[in-house]
C-alpha positions in Angstrom: 40.0 6.7 70.3 40.1 9.4 67.6 43.5 8.2 66.5 42.2 4.6 66.2 39.3 5.8 64.1 41.6 7.8 61.8 43.8 4.7 61.4 40.8 2.5 60.6 39.5 5.0 58.0 43.0 5.3 56.5 43.3 1.5 56.2 39.8 1.4 54.7 40.7 4.0 52.1 43.9 2.1 51.2 42.0 -1.1 50.8 39.2 0.4 48.7 41.7 2.3 46.5 43.4 -1.0 45.7 40.5 -3.5 45.6 37.4 -1.3 45.0 37.6 -1.9 41.2 36.9 -5.6 41.9 33.5 -4.9 43.5 31.6 -5.5 40.3 33.0 -9.1 39.8 30.9 -10.9 42.5 27.9 -8.9 41.4 28.3 -10.0 37.8 29.0 -13.6 38.7 26.0 -14.0 41.1 23.5 -12.0 39.0 24.6 -13.6 35.7 24.5 -17.1 37.1 21.2 -16.4 38.8 19.5 -15.3 35.6 21.0 -18.3 33.7 19.8 -20.7 36.4 16.2 -19.4 36.2 16.2 -19.6 32.4 17.7 -23.1 32.4 15.2 -24.3 35.0 12.4 -23.2 32.7 13.9 -25.2 29.8 14.6 -28.3 31.9 11.1 -28.4 33.5 9.5 -27.8 30.1 8.9 -24.4 28.6 5.2 -25.4 28.2 4.8 -25.3 32.0 6.1 -21.7 32.2 4.0 -20.7 29.2 0.9 -22.2 30.9 1.7 -20.1 34.0 1.9 -17.0 31.9 -1.4 -17.9 30.3 -3.0 -18.4 33.7 -1.7 -14.9 34.8 -3.4 -13.4 31.7 -0.1 -12.4 30.0 -0.8 -11.5 26.4 0.9 -13.8 23.8 2.1 -16.2 26.5 4.1 -18.4 24.2 6.0 -15.5 22.7 6.5 -13.9 26.1 7.5 -17.2 27.7 10.2 -17.9 25.1 11.3 -14.2 25.2 11.7 -14.4 29.0 13.7 -17.7 28.8 16.0 -16.3 26.1 16.5 -13.0 27.9 17.4 -14.9 31.1 19.8 -17.2 29.4 21.5 -14.8 27.0 21.3 -11.8 29.2 22.5 -13.8 32.2 25.5 -15.0 30.2 26.2 -11.4 29.0 26.2 -10.2 32.7 28.3 -13.2 33.8 31.1 -12.5 31.4 30.6 -8.7 31.5 29.7 -8.2 27.9 27.4 -5.4 26.9 26.1 -5.2 30.4 24.3 -1.9 30.0 22.5 -3.2 26.9 21.7 -6.6 28.4 20.4 -5.0 31.6 17.4 -3.4 29.9 15.5 -6.6 29.0 16.7 -8.3 32.2 15.2 -5.4 34.2 12.0 -5.7 32.2 11.7 -9.4 33.0 12.3 -8.6 36.7 9.7 -5.8 36.7 7.1 -8.0 35.0 7.7 -10.8 37.5 7.5 -8.4 40.4 4.3 -6.7 39.3 2.4 -9.8 38.0 3.6 -12.5 40.5 5.5 -11.3 43.6 3.8 -8.0 44.5 0.7 -9.6 46.1 2.9 -11.6 48.5 4.6 -8.5 50.0 8.2 -7.7 50.4 9.9 -10.7 52.0 11.3 -13.4 49.7 11.5 -15.9 52.6 8.3 -16.8 54.4 8.8 -19.7 56.8 5.4 -21.3 57.2 6.4 -24.4 59.2 9.1 -26.9 60.0 7.9 -30.5 59.4 9.6 -33.8 59.3 10.1 -33.1 55.5 12.0 -29.9 56.4 11.2 -26.2 56.2 8.0 -25.2 54.4 8.0 -21.8 52.8 5.2 -19.6 51.4 5.2 -17.7 48.1 8.1 -15.3 47.7 7.6 -11.5 47.7 9.4 -9.0 45.5 12.5 -8.5 47.7 14.8 -10.6 45.4 13.5 -8.8 42.3 14.6 -5.5 43.9 18.0 -6.9 44.9 18.6 -8.0 41.3 17.5 -4.6 40.0 19.9 -2.9 42.4 22.7 -5.1 41.3 22.0 -4.4 37.6 21.8 -0.7 38.3 25.2 -0.9 40.1 26.8 -2.7 37.2 25.4 -0.2 34.7 26.4 2.9 36.7 29.7 1.6 38.0 30.9 -0.6 35.1 31.5 -4.3 34.7 34.9 -4.2 36.5 38.0 -6.1 35.6 37.9 -9.5 33.9 34.9 -8.4 31.9 34.6 -8.4 28.1 33.4 -4.8 28.3 36.7 -3.7 29.9 38.8 -5.7 27.5 37.0 -4.2 24.6 37.4 -0.7 26.1 41.1 -1.2 26.6 41.6 -2.4 23.1 39.7 0.7 21.8 41.9 3.0 23.8 45.0 1.3 22.4 43.8 1.6 18.8 43.0 5.3 19.3 46.5 5.8 20.7 48.1 3.9 17.8 46.1 6.0 15.3 47.1 9.3 17.1 50.8 8.2 17.1 50.6 7.3 13.4 49.1 10.6 12.6 51.8 12.5 14.5 54.6 10.6 12.8 
């Protein structure tokens, strides 16, 4: 049994050494798309509805904060999706998440899915808790600490910076 465990661990180590650098890609795609979808929904359903909700919650300057939230979700979501300036974009995205969590979701507890009933119209759910906000925050933290991964604008820019530095060093040596 110990030999099988060692083989499994060895196989796992080989796989993660080859594919581990791709771990950030699904995080970027899902989190970026998620933020963009939420921002887009606020635009499509009328920003005034979201602004009215913020006003009802007692958020100061609801019109400014409403548009700021929408733009952060759209632009920040796109930045995360393509892996551009993820560390910078994560700060306002995290602020939006924390604000939503503390002002809207916290009173409803942890769980994001609260099945209330199943009717002829389908499943009926209660208000969501703060679970999903924490998941998004964890994903953003992972991307900031672990990097954007391959196929990201950040990694393409970093690669080109390294090449330029090497070219400058080579030119200075010659």
